[in-house]
Biopython code that builds the backbone (N, CA, C, O; Angstrom):
import numpy as np
from Bio.PDB.StructureBuilder import StructureBuilder

atoms = [
    (1, "MET", "N", (84.307, 166.851, 94.191)),
    (1, "MET", "CA", (83.006, 167.346, 94.042)),
    (1, "MET", "C", (82.777, 167.314, 95.347)),
    (1, "MET", "O", (83.549, 166.570, 95.950)),
    (2, "ALA", "N", (81.672, 168.081, 96.253)),
    (2, "ALA", "CA", (81.043, 168.216, 97.605)),
    (2, "ALA", "C", (79.923, 167.430, 97.393)),
    (2, "ALA", "O", (79.259, 167.408, 96.356)),
    (3, "VAL", "N", (79.710, 166.726, 98.492)),
    (3, "VAL", "CA", (78.435, 165.980, 98.581)),
    (3, "VAL", "C", (77.234, 166.622, 99.323)),
    (3, "VAL", "O", (77.168, 166.722, 100.548)),
    (4, "TYR", "N", (76.439, 166.980, 98.581)),
    (4, "TYR", "CA", (75.252, 167.432, 99.168)),
    (4, "TYR", "C", (74.312, 166.459, 100.156)),
    (4, "TYR", "O", (73.928, 165.404, 99.652)),
    (5, "VAL", "N", (73.985, 166.705, 101.305)),
    (5, "VAL", "CA", (73.176, 165.920, 102.272)),
    (5, "VAL", "C", (71.835, 166.186, 102.288)),
    (5, "VAL", "O", (71.503, 167.255, 102.800)),
    (6, "ASN", "N", (70.956, 165.443, 101.834)),
    (6, "ASN", "CA", (69.472, 165.346, 101.504)),
    (6, "ASN", "C", (68.769, 164.610, 102.254)),
    (6, "ASN", "O", (68.797, 163.471, 101.788)),
    (7, "ASN", "N", (67.969, 164.673, 103.446)),
    (7, "ASN", "CA", (67.068, 163.548, 103.691)),
    (7, "ASN", "C", (65.738, 163.706, 103.002)),
    (7, "ASN", "O", (65.135, 164.776, 102.926)),
    (8, "ILE", "N", (65.311, 162.516, 102.490)),
    (8, "ILE", "CA", (64.007, 162.570, 101.627)),
    (8, "ILE", "C", (62.718, 161.542, 102.374)),
    (8, "ILE", "O", (62.967, 160.483, 102.952)),
    (9, "ILE", "N", (61.583, 162.020, 102.238)),
    (9, "ILE", "CA", (60.785, 160.861, 102.839)),
    (9, "ILE", "C", (60.072, 160.286, 101.547)),
    (9, "ILE", "O", (59.980, 161.041, 100.579)),
    (10, "ILE", "N", (59.560, 159.002, 101.465)),
    (10, "ILE", "CA", (59.015, 158.107, 100.670)),
    (10, "ILE", "C", (58.110, 157.681, 101.127)),
    (10, "ILE", "O", (58.231, 156.994, 102.142)),
    (11, "ASN", "N", (56.924, 157.907, 100.593)),
    (11, "ASN", "CA", (55.345, 157.326, 101.059)),
    (11, "ASN", "C", (55.285, 156.164, 100.543)),
    (11, "ASN", "O", (55.419, 156.158, 99.319)),
    (12, "THR", "N", (55.096, 154.947, 101.152)),
    (12, "THR", "CA", (54.753, 153.580, 100.492)),
    (12, "THR", "C", (53.236, 153.674, 99.605)),
    (12, "THR", "O", (52.263, 154.321, 99.994)),
    (13, "GLY", "N", (53.287, 153.013, 98.563)),
    (13, "GLY", "CA", (52.192, 153.061, 97.426)),
    (13, "GLY", "C", (52.454, 154.459, 96.624)),
    (13, "GLY", "O", (51.762, 154.416, 95.607)),
    (14, "MET", "N", (52.954, 155.293, 96.668)),
    (14, "MET", "CA", (53.119, 156.461, 96.181)),
    (14, "MET", "C", (53.866, 156.772, 95.401)),
    (14, "MET", "O", (54.967, 156.580, 95.917)),
    (15, "THR", "N", (54.067, 157.381, 93.851)),
    (15, "THR", "CA", (54.970, 157.657, 92.945)),
    (15, "THR", "C", (56.103, 158.680, 93.769)),
    (15, "THR", "O", (55.583, 159.712, 94.192)),
    (16, "PHE", "N", (57.264, 158.561, 93.989)),
    (16, "PHE", "CA", (58.495, 159.398, 94.515)),
    (16, "PHE", "C", (59.362, 159.987, 93.483)),
    (16, "PHE", "O", (59.976, 159.222, 92.739)),
    (17, "GLN", "N", (59.491, 161.377, 93.343)),
    (17, "GLN", "CA", (60.525, 162.082, 92.417)),
    (17, "GLN", "C", (61.174, 162.891, 93.334)),
    (17, "GLN", "O", (60.526, 163.258, 94.315)),
    (18, "GLN", "N", (62.359, 163.253, 93.208)),
    (18, "GLN", "CA", (63.179, 164.345, 93.600)),
    (18, "GLN", "C", (64.370, 164.651, 92.841)),
    (18, "GLN", "O", (65.295, 163.862, 92.646)),
    (19, "GLY", "N", (64.302, 165.724, 92.465)),
    (19, "GLY", "CA", (65.383, 166.680, 91.806)),
    (19, "GLY", "C", (66.445, 167.335, 92.409)),
    (19, "GLY", "O", (66.363, 167.834, 93.531)),
    (20, "TYR", "N", (67.432, 167.357, 91.723)),
    (20, "TYR", "CA", (68.652, 168.385, 92.503)),
    (20, "TYR", "C", (69.313, 169.142, 91.351)),
    (20, "TYR", "O", (69.296, 168.645, 90.224)),
    (21, "THR", "N", (69.801, 170.134, 91.546)),
    (21, "THR", "CA", (70.531, 170.908, 90.767)),
    (21, "THR", "C", (72.383, 170.858, 90.940)),
    (21, "THR", "O", (72.776, 171.799, 91.630)),
    (22, "LEU", "N", (73.201, 170.189, 90.574)),
    (22, "LEU", "CA", (74.396, 170.262, 91.013)),
    (22, "LEU", "C", (75.441, 171.236, 90.966)),
    (22, "LEU", "O", (75.523, 171.632, 89.803)),
    (23, "GLU", "N", (76.325, 171.833, 91.744)),
    (23, "GLU", "CA", (76.947, 173.020, 91.591)),
    (23, "GLU", "C", (78.447, 172.509, 91.558)),
    (23, "GLU", "O", (78.863, 171.572, 92.238)),
    (24, "ASP", "N", (79.275, 173.336, 90.579)),
    (24, "ASP", "CA", (80.924, 173.167, 90.618)),
    (24, "ASP", "C", (81.451, 173.623, 91.557)),
    (24, "ASP", "O", (81.552, 174.849, 91.553)),
    (25, "VAL", "N", (82.008, 172.868, 92.750)),
    (25, "VAL", "CA", (82.757, 173.856, 93.546)),
    (25, "VAL", "C", (83.917, 174.225, 93.300)),
    (25, "VAL", "O", (84.635, 174.507, 94.260)),
    (26, "ASN", "N", (84.336, 174.311, 92.212)),
    (26, "ASN", "CA", (85.670, 175.009, 91.632)),
    (26, "ASN", "C", (85.418, 176.323, 91.249)),
    (26, "ASN", "O", (86.179, 177.290, 91.297)),
    (27, "THR", "N", (83.904, 176.229, 90.743)),
    (27, "THR", "CA", (83.633, 177.509, 89.837)),
    (27, "THR", "C", (82.301, 178.583, 90.688)),
    (27, "THR", "O", (82.116, 179.792, 90.543)),
    (28, "ASN", "N", (81.684, 177.777, 91.406)),
    (28, "ASN", "CA", (80.372, 178.179, 92.359)),
    (28, "ASN", "C", (79.467, 178.293, 91.057)),
    (28, "ASN", "O", (78.632, 179.195, 91.126)),
    (29, "GLY", "N", (79.472, 177.645, 90.036)),
    (29, "GLY", "CA", (78.597, 177.478, 88.930)),
    (29, "GLY", "C", (77.733, 176.346, 88.720)),
    (29, "GLY", "O", (78.055, 175.400, 89.438)),
    (30, "ILE", "N", (76.879, 176.156, 88.078)),
    (30, "ILE", "CA", (76.401, 174.806, 87.411)),
    (30, "ILE", "C", (77.350, 174.180, 87.056)),
    (30, "ILE", "O", (78.300, 174.735, 86.504)),
    (31, "LEU", "N", (77.305, 172.554, 87.352)),
    (31, "LEU", "CA", (78.210, 171.587, 87.055)),
    (31, "LEU", "C", (77.639, 170.874, 85.699)),
    (31, "LEU", "O", (76.580, 170.258, 85.575)),
    (32, "ASN", "N", (78.508, 171.100, 84.850)),
    (32, "ASN", "CA", (78.227, 170.643, 83.548)),
    (32, "ASN", "C", (78.440, 169.129, 83.316)),
    (32, "ASN", "O", (79.571, 168.644, 83.321)),
    (33, "LEU", "N", (77.036, 168.206, 83.061)),
    (33, "LEU", "CA", (77.105, 167.008, 83.302)),
    (33, "LEU", "C", (77.345, 165.937, 81.830)),
    (33, "LEU", "O", (77.270, 164.708, 81.838)),
    (34, "ASN", "N", (77.604, 166.700, 80.797)),
    (34, "ASN", "CA", (77.848, 166.219, 79.608)),
    (34, "ASN", "C", (78.918, 164.777, 80.005)),
    (34, "ASN", "O", (79.687, 164.926, 80.954)),
    (35, "GLY", "N", (78.921, 163.699, 79.406)),
    (35, "GLY", "CA", (79.702, 162.643, 79.635)),
    (35, "GLY", "C", (79.453, 161.942, 80.725)),
    (35, "GLY", "O", (80.001, 160.862, 80.947)),
    (36, "TYR", "N", (78.607, 162.490, 81.503)),
    (36, "TYR", "CA", (78.244, 161.576, 82.840)),
    (36, "TYR", "C", (77.421, 160.593, 82.747)),
    (36, "TYR", "O", (76.657, 160.576, 81.781)),
    (37, "SER", "N", (77.373, 159.415, 83.842)),
    (37, "SER", "CA", (76.260, 158.465, 84.167)),
    (37, "SER", "C", (76.036, 158.454, 85.315)),
    (37, "SER", "O", (77.007, 158.609, 86.056)),
    (38, "ILE", "N", (74.817, 158.286, 85.868)),
    (38, "ILE", "CA", (74.192, 158.153, 87.198)),
    (38, "ILE", "C", (73.618, 157.000, 87.669)),
    (38, "ILE", "O", (73.055, 156.276, 86.848)),
    (39, "LYS", "N", (73.650, 156.626, 89.031)),
    (39, "LYS", "CA", (73.350, 155.684, 89.677)),
    (39, "LYS", "C", (72.760, 155.789, 91.131)),
    (39, "LYS", "O", (73.596, 156.314, 91.866)),
    (40, "SER", "N", (71.759, 155.511, 91.699)),
    (40, "SER", "CA", (71.465, 155.902, 93.027)),
    (40, "SER", "C", (70.610, 154.461, 93.554)),
    (40, "SER", "O", (69.863, 153.744, 92.889)),
    (41, "GLU", "N", (71.028, 154.335, 95.021)),
    (41, "GLU", "CA", (70.335, 153.195, 95.341)),
    (41, "GLU", "C", (70.267, 153.602, 97.167)),
    (41, "GLU", "O", (70.924, 154.368, 97.872)),
    (42, "MET", "N", (69.225, 152.734, 97.413)),
    (42, "MET", "CA", (68.980, 152.807, 98.737)),
    (42, "MET", "C", (69.378, 151.596, 99.560)),
    (42, "MET", "O", (69.345, 150.556, 98.902)),
    (43, "ARG", "N", (69.755, 151.453, 100.855)),
    (43, "ARG", "CA", (70.209, 150.511, 101.634)),
    (43, "ARG", "C", (69.553, 150.785, 103.050)),
    (43, "ARG", "O", (68.960, 151.807, 103.397)),
    (44, "LYS", "N", (69.840, 149.433, 103.920)),
    (44, "LYS", "CA", (69.304, 149.447, 105.328)),
    (44, "LYS", "C", (70.591, 150.431, 105.981)),
    (44, "LYS", "O", (70.316, 151.448, 106.617)),
    (45, "HIS", "N", (71.464, 150.164, 105.833)),
    (45, "HIS", "CA", (72.615, 150.876, 106.224)),
    (45, "HIS", "C", (73.682, 151.055, 105.484)),
    (45, "HIS", "O", (73.660, 150.237, 104.564)),
    (46, "PRO", "N", (75.003, 152.024, 105.427)),
    (46, "PRO", "CA", (75.786, 152.025, 104.589)),
    (46, "PRO", "C", (76.573, 150.831, 104.316)),
    (46, "PRO", "O", (77.132, 150.758, 103.222)),
    (47, "GLY", "N", (76.722, 149.668, 105.354)),
    (47, "GLY", "CA", (77.405, 148.713, 104.933)),
    (47, "GLY", "C", (76.676, 147.490, 104.674)),
    (47, "GLY", "O", (76.966, 146.313, 104.890)),
    (48, "SER", "N", (75.847, 147.943, 104.253)),
    (48, "SER", "CA", (74.749, 146.538, 104.018)),
    (48, "SER", "C", (75.140, 146.292, 102.574)),
    (48, "SER", "O", (75.433, 147.191, 101.786)),
    (49, "THR", "N", (75.115, 144.813, 102.257)),
    (49, "THR", "CA", (75.832, 144.353, 100.947)),
    (49, "THR", "C", (74.546, 144.127, 100.194)),
    (49, "THR", "O", (74.738, 143.712, 99.051)),
    (50, "THR", "N", (73.261, 144.296, 100.543)),
    (50, "THR", "CA", (72.031, 144.194, 99.814)),
    (50, "THR", "C", (71.562, 145.519, 99.502)),
    (50, "THR", "O", (71.780, 146.407, 100.326)),
    (51, "GLY", "N", (70.872, 145.818, 98.297)),
    (51, "GLY", "CA", (70.173, 146.886, 98.452)),
    (51, "GLY", "C", (68.789, 146.841, 98.593)),
    (51, "GLY", "O", (68.115, 145.899, 98.177)),
    (52, "ILE", "N", (68.343, 147.802, 99.151)),
    (52, "ILE", "CA", (66.615, 147.534, 99.221)),
    (52, "ILE", "C", (66.048, 147.870, 98.078)),
    (52, "ILE", "O", (64.997, 147.281, 97.828)),
    (53, "THR", "N", (66.555, 148.893, 97.060)),
    (53, "THR", "CA", (65.722, 149.417, 95.722)),
    (53, "THR", "C", (66.947, 150.189, 95.300)),
    (53, "THR", "O", (67.835, 150.617, 96.038)),
    (54, "THR", "N", (66.854, 150.288, 94.096)),
    (54, "THR", "CA", (67.590, 151.090, 93.111)),
    (54, "THR", "C", (66.738, 152.122, 92.261)),
    (54, "THR", "O", (66.091, 151.809, 91.261)),
    (55, "PHE", "N", (66.822, 153.301, 92.757)),
    (55, "PHE", "CA", (66.210, 154.284, 91.833)),
    (55, "PHE", "C", (66.269, 154.405, 90.428)),
    (55, "PHE", "O", (67.290, 153.987, 89.883)),
    (56, "THR", "N", (65.399, 154.882, 89.755)),
    (56, "THR", "CA", (65.343, 155.525, 88.477)),
    (56, "THR", "C", (66.068, 156.806, 88.499)),
    (56, "THR", "O", (65.608, 157.835, 88.994)),
    (57, "SER", "N", (67.099, 156.711, 88.003)),
    (57, "SER", "CA", (68.259, 157.944, 87.959)),
    (57, "SER", "C", (68.178, 158.341, 86.622)),
    (57, "SER", "O", (68.116, 157.497, 85.728)),
    (58, "SER", "N", (68.171, 159.738, 86.357)),
    (58, "SER", "CA", (68.647, 160.588, 85.222)),
    (58, "SER", "C", (69.146, 161.570, 85.139)),
    (58, "SER", "O", (69.361, 162.062, 86.246)),
    (59, "ILE", "N", (69.495, 162.210, 84.246)),
    (59, "ILE", "CA", (70.099, 163.724, 83.844)),
    (59, "ILE", "C", (69.340, 164.267, 83.444)),
    (59, "ILE", "O", (69.105, 164.249, 82.236)),
    (60, "ALA", "N", (68.693, 164.930, 84.257)),
    (60, "ALA", "CA", (67.439, 165.942, 83.495)),
    (60, "ALA", "C", (68.109, 167.075, 82.393)),
    (60, "ALA", "O", (67.688, 167.287, 81.256)),
    (61, "SER", "N", (69.082, 167.629, 82.950)),
    (61, "SER", "CA", (69.700, 168.549, 81.984)),
    (61, "SER", "C", (71.174, 168.630, 82.095)),
    (61, "SER", "O", (71.625, 169.172, 83.104)),
    (62, "ALA", "N", (71.972, 168.177, 81.219)),
    (62, "ALA", "CA", (73.368, 167.986, 81.417)),
    (62, "ALA", "C", (73.955, 169.380, 81.610)),
    (62, "ALA", "O", (74.718, 169.489, 82.569)),
    (63, "VAL", "N", (73.736, 170.456, 80.875)),
    (63, "VAL", "CA", (74.345, 171.576, 80.821)),
    (63, "VAL", "C", (73.659, 172.677, 81.931)),
    (63, "VAL", "O", (74.127, 173.808, 82.062)),
    (64, "GLY", "N", (72.500, 172.196, 82.702)),
    (64, "GLY", "CA", (71.914, 172.709, 83.579)),
    (64, "GLY", "C", (72.361, 172.226, 84.877)),
    (64, "GLY", "O", (72.288, 172.988, 85.841)),
    (65, "GLY", "N", (72.831, 171.006, 85.016)),
    (65, "GLY", "CA", (73.439, 170.435, 86.266)),
    (65, "GLY", "C", (72.066, 169.676, 86.858)),
    (65, "GLY", "O", (72.112, 169.330, 88.039)),
    (66, "GLN", "N", (71.332, 169.511, 86.398)),
    (66, "GLN", "CA", (69.757, 168.864, 86.777)),
    (66, "GLN", "C", (69.900, 167.098, 86.905)),
    (66, "GLN", "O", (70.220, 166.368, 85.967)),
    (67, "ILE", "N", (69.633, 166.723, 88.061)),
    (67, "ILE", "CA", (69.431, 165.375, 87.933)),
    (67, "ILE", "C", (68.279, 164.813, 88.668)),
    (67, "ILE", "O", (67.991, 165.298, 89.762)),
    (68, "THR", "N", (67.541, 163.767, 88.138)),
    (68, "THR", "CA", (66.291, 163.263, 89.174)),
    (68, "THR", "C", (66.377, 161.698, 89.763)),
    (68, "THR", "O", (66.982, 160.786, 89.199)),
    (69, "ILE", "N", (65.820, 161.615, 90.711)),
    (69, "ILE", "CA", (65.792, 160.183, 91.093)),
    (69, "ILE", "C", (64.248, 159.884, 91.414)),
    (69, "ILE", "O", (63.406, 160.722, 91.736)),
    (70, "GLY", "N", (64.095, 158.728, 91.280)),
    (70, "GLY", "CA", (62.479, 158.049, 91.241)),
    (70, "GLY", "C", (62.034, 156.933, 91.711)),
    (70, "GLY", "O", (62.908, 156.074, 91.599)),
    (71, "LEU", "N", (60.953, 156.480, 92.252)),
    (71, "LEU", "CA", (60.503, 155.099, 92.621)),
    (71, "LEU", "C", (59.065, 155.209, 91.849)),
    (71, "LEU", "O", (58.532, 156.318, 91.803)),
    (72, "SER", "N", (58.474, 154.173, 91.289)),
    (72, "SER", "CA", (57.259, 153.839, 90.975)),
    (72, "SER", "C", (56.523, 153.745, 92.004)),
    (72, "SER", "O", (57.000, 153.913, 93.126)),
    (73, "THR", "N", (55.120, 153.436, 91.788)),
    (73, "THR", "CA", (54.216, 153.415, 92.979)),
    (73, "THR", "C", (54.299, 151.980, 92.976)),
    (73, "THR", "O", (53.379, 151.646, 93.722)),
    (74, "THR", "N", (54.888, 150.907, 92.555)),
    (74, "THR", "CA", (54.823, 149.360, 92.471)),
    (74, "THR", "C", (56.244, 149.319, 93.461)),
    (74, "THR", "O", (56.448, 148.437, 94.296)),
    (75, "GLN", "N", (57.150, 150.440, 93.187)),
    (75, "GLN", "CA", (58.750, 150.013, 93.682)),
    (75, "GLN", "C", (58.405, 150.273, 95.151)),
    (75, "GLN", "O", (58.864, 149.560, 96.044)),
    (76, "THR", "N", (57.362, 151.593, 95.450)),
    (76, "THR", "CA", (57.317, 152.017, 96.819)),
    (76, "THR", "C", (56.308, 151.278, 97.874)),
    (76, "THR", "O", (56.206, 151.412, 99.094)),
    (77, "ALA", "N", (55.657, 150.516, 97.023)),
    (77, "ALA", "CA", (54.511, 149.405, 97.896)),
    (77, "ALA", "C", (55.341, 148.359, 98.409)),
    (77, "ALA", "O", (54.946, 147.559, 99.258)),
    (78, "SER", "N", (56.714, 148.352, 97.806)),
    (78, "SER", "CA", (56.918, 147.031, 98.363)),
    (78, "SER", "C", (58.280, 147.216, 99.430)),
    (78, "SER", "O", (59.120, 146.433, 99.873)),
    (79, "LEU", "N", (58.040, 148.552, 99.571)),
    (79, "LEU", "CA", (59.099, 148.985, 100.675)),
    (79, "LEU", "C", (58.626, 148.903, 102.139)),
    (79, "LEU", "O", (57.552, 149.426, 102.436)),
    (80, "LYS", "N", (59.336, 148.304, 103.028)),
    (80, "LYS", "CA", (58.838, 148.207, 104.573)),
    (80, "LYS", "C", (59.129, 149.809, 105.124)),
    (80, "LYS", "O", (60.056, 150.523, 104.740)),
    (81, "PRO", "N", (58.193, 150.133, 106.021)),
    (81, "PRO", "CA", (58.447, 151.281, 106.395)),
    (81, "PRO", "C", (59.946, 151.243, 107.532)),
    (81, "PRO", "O", (60.542, 150.255, 107.962)),
    (82, "GLY", "N", (60.170, 152.456, 107.730)),
    (82, "GLY", "CA", (61.376, 152.382, 108.364)),
    (82, "GLY", "C", (62.466, 153.664, 107.973)),
    (82, "GLY", "O", (62.017, 154.619, 107.338)),
    (83, "ARG", "N", (63.927, 153.642, 108.384)),
    (83, "ARG", "CA", (64.844, 154.449, 107.890)),
    (83, "ARG", "C", (65.858, 153.652, 107.268)),
    (83, "ARG", "O", (66.286, 152.548, 107.604)),
    (84, "TYR", "N", (66.222, 154.505, 106.156)),
    (84, "TYR", "CA", (67.248, 153.554, 105.144)),
    (84, "TYR", "C", (68.252, 155.043, 105.096)),
    (84, "TYR", "O", (68.074, 156.131, 105.643)),
    (85, "VAL", "N", (69.383, 154.533, 104.170)),
    (85, "VAL", "CA", (70.373, 155.523, 103.616)),
    (85, "VAL", "C", (70.148, 155.182, 102.245)),
    (85, "VAL", "O", (69.712, 154.087, 101.890)),
    (86, "TYR", "N", (70.517, 156.339, 101.295)),
    (86, "TYR", "CA", (70.959, 156.251, 100.044)),
    (86, "TYR", "C", (71.783, 156.978, 99.508)),
    (86, "TYR", "O", (72.424, 157.695, 100.276)),
    (87, "ASP", "N", (72.074, 157.073, 98.070)),
    (87, "ASP", "CA", (73.107, 158.291, 97.869)),
    (87, "ASP", "C", (72.806, 158.224, 96.428)),
    (87, "ASP", "O", (71.991, 157.445, 95.934)),
    (88, "VAL", "N", (73.651, 159.255, 95.655)),
    (88, "VAL", "CA", (73.501, 159.405, 94.183)),
    (88, "VAL", "C", (75.115, 159.683, 93.651)),
    (88, "VAL", "O", (75.726, 160.694, 93.996)),
    (89, "VAL", "N", (75.714, 158.623, 92.752)),
    (89, "VAL", "CA", (76.873, 158.742, 92.349)),
    (89, "VAL", "C", (77.114, 159.006, 90.885)),
    (89, "VAL", "O", (76.473, 158.374, 90.046)),
    (90, "LEU", "N", (77.936, 159.838, 90.565)),
    (90, "LEU", "CA", (78.058, 159.915, 89.233)),
    (90, "LEU", "C", (79.438, 159.627, 88.686)),
    (90, "LEU", "O", (80.472, 159.711, 89.348)),
    (91, "THR", "N", (79.342, 159.220, 87.193)),
    (91, "THR", "CA", (80.601, 158.138, 86.912)),
    (91, "THR", "C", (80.811, 159.438, 85.471)),
    (91, "THR", "O", (79.930, 159.840, 84.711)),
    (92, "ASP", "N", (82.196, 159.804, 85.505)),
    (92, "ASP", "CA", (82.437, 160.356, 84.023)),
    (92, "ASP", "C", (82.922, 159.637, 83.205)),
    (92, "ASP", "O", (82.993, 158.450, 83.523)),
    (93, "GLY", "N", (83.381, 159.994, 82.015)),
    (93, "GLY", "CA", (83.618, 159.212, 80.853)),
    (93, "GLY", "C", (84.937, 158.403, 81.067)),
    (93, "GLY", "O", (85.273, 157.441, 80.376)),
    (94, "SER", "N", (85.536, 158.844, 81.962)),
    (94, "SER", "CA", (86.855, 158.035, 82.247)),
    (94, "SER", "C", (86.833, 157.153, 83.426)),
    (94, "SER", "O", (87.878, 156.682, 83.875)),
    (95, "GLY", "N", (85.615, 156.902, 83.971)),
    (95, "GLY", "CA", (85.224, 156.157, 84.978)),
    (95, "GLY", "C", (85.322, 156.170, 86.438)),
    (95, "GLY", "O", (85.120, 155.250, 87.231)),
    (96, "VAL", "N", (85.767, 157.728, 86.706)),
    (96, "VAL", "CA", (85.661, 158.214, 87.974)),
    (96, "VAL", "C", (84.376, 158.384, 88.496)),
    (96, "VAL", "O", (83.493, 158.987, 87.887)),
    (97, "ARG", "N", (84.241, 157.906, 89.537)),
    (97, "ARG", "CA", (82.936, 157.944, 90.378)),
    (97, "ARG", "C", (83.197, 158.922, 91.619)),
    (97, "ARG", "O", (84.128, 158.924, 92.424)),
    (98, "ASP", "N", (82.081, 159.750, 91.515)),
    (98, "ASP", "CA", (82.043, 160.864, 92.792)),
    (98, "ASP", "C", (80.408, 160.796, 93.306)),
    (98, "ASP", "O", (79.445, 160.797, 92.539)),
    (99, "ARG", "N", (80.351, 160.741, 94.669)),
    (99, "ARG", "CA", (79.157, 160.730, 95.404)),
    (99, "ARG", "C", (78.845, 162.048, 95.367)),
    (99, "ARG", "O", (79.571, 162.898, 95.883)),
    (100, "VAL", "N", (77.770, 162.312, 94.772)),
    (100, "VAL", "CA", (77.353, 163.834, 95.139)),
    (100, "VAL", "C", (76.041, 164.308, 95.900)),
    (100, "VAL", "O", (75.901, 165.467, 96.288)),
    (101, "VAL", "N", (75.114, 163.331, 96.075)),
    (101, "VAL", "CA", (73.806, 163.363, 97.318)),
    (101, "VAL", "C", (74.413, 162.233, 98.092)),
    (101, "VAL", "O", (75.165, 161.311, 97.777)),
    (102, "GLU", "N", (73.836, 162.608, 99.219)),
    (102, "GLU", "CA", (73.373, 161.509, 100.330)),
    (102, "GLU", "C", (72.560, 161.702, 101.443)),
    (102, "GLU", "O", (72.288, 162.870, 101.724)),
    (103, "GLY", "N", (72.093, 160.763, 102.171)),
    (103, "GLY", "CA", (71.316, 161.182, 103.135)),
    (103, "GLY", "C", (70.284, 159.840, 103.735)),
    (103, "GLY", "O", (70.416, 158.660, 103.412)),
    (104, "MET", "N", (69.418, 160.313, 104.529)),
    (104, "MET", "CA", (68.474, 159.319, 105.188)),
    (104, "MET", "C", (67.442, 159.208, 104.366)),
    (104, "MET", "O", (67.137, 160.173, 103.666)),
    (105, "ALA", "N", (66.878, 158.269, 104.316)),
    (105, "ALA", "CA", (65.253, 158.064, 103.653)),
    (105, "ALA", "C", (64.567, 157.510, 104.690)),
    (105, "ALA", "O", (64.976, 156.569, 105.371)),
    (106, "LEU", "N", (63.259, 158.226, 104.853)),
    (106, "LEU", "CA", (62.354, 157.652, 105.589)),
    (106, "LEU", "C", (60.987, 157.228, 104.807)),
    (106, "LEU", "O", (60.109, 157.864, 104.224)),
    (107, "VAL", "N", (61.223, 155.874, 105.069)),
    (107, "VAL", "CA", (59.860, 155.194, 104.334)),
    (107, "VAL", "C", (58.797, 155.337, 105.366)),
    (107, "VAL", "O", (58.998, 155.017, 106.537)),
    (108, "SER", "N", (57.576, 155.854, 104.901)),
    (108, "SER", "CA", (56.568, 156.104, 105.521)),
    (108, "SER", "C", (55.186, 155.327, 104.926)),
    (108, "SER", "O", (54.988, 155.184, 103.720)),
    (109, "GLN", "N", (54.325, 154.879, 105.915)),
    (109, "GLN", "CA", (52.924, 154.122, 105.121)),
    (109, "GLN", "C", (51.890, 155.017, 105.889)),
    (109, "GLN", "O", (51.823, 155.316, 107.081)),
    (110, "GLY", "N", (51.123, 155.336, 104.840)),
    (110, "GLY", "CA", (49.879, 156.361, 105.185)),
    (110, "GLY", "C", (48.792, 155.132, 105.234)),
    (110, "GLY", "O", (48.969, 153.982, 104.833)),
    (111, "ALA", "N", (47.564, 155.722, 105.865)),
    (111, "ALA", "CA", (46.417, 154.861, 106.210)),
    (111, "ALA", "C", (45.522, 154.716, 104.893)),
    (111, "ALA", "O", (44.796, 153.735, 104.728)),
    (112, "THR", "N", (45.616, 155.686, 104.030)),
    (112, "THR", "CA", (44.782, 155.308, 102.871)),
    (112, "THR", "C", (45.129, 154.531, 102.005)),
    (112, "THR", "O", (46.291, 154.749, 101.661)),
    (113, "ARG", "N", (44.474, 153.396, 101.282)),
    (113, "ARG", "CA", (44.805, 152.234, 100.699)),
    (113, "ARG", "C", (43.876, 152.298, 99.250)),
    (113, "ARG", "O", (43.928, 151.372, 98.442)),
]
sb = StructureBuilder()
sb.init_structure("model")
sb.init_model(0)
sb.init_chain("A")
sb.init_seg("    ")
for serial, (resi, resn, name, xyz) in enumerate(atoms, 1):
    if name == "N":
        sb.init_residue(resn, " ", resi, " ")
    sb.init_atom(name, np.array(xyz, "f"), 0.0, 1.0, " ", f" {name:<3s}", serial, name[0])
structure = sb.get_structure()
């Protein structure tokens, strides 16, 4: 699978949700996600041994190739403003893992509390 690069902005104290539709690079059609599981984490840098947070990750539509990642208001409130990296990894039924989305995550703190 190809890795889609997408940078995101997460506002502290706000709910965050991002959706993606994945494409099968062999057919140029929608990737069928039946039998897959999903996981997504954010870290300060790729080599960091500790994660900053784990996104709530779900397959929104297996036949439609749609996935979503998100953070609750409580989770974003605990984040320190700054730049981070994140990725989304799919695992098929036989345990093969593929990174399908990656990018920078900019955590921004607003003025209104």
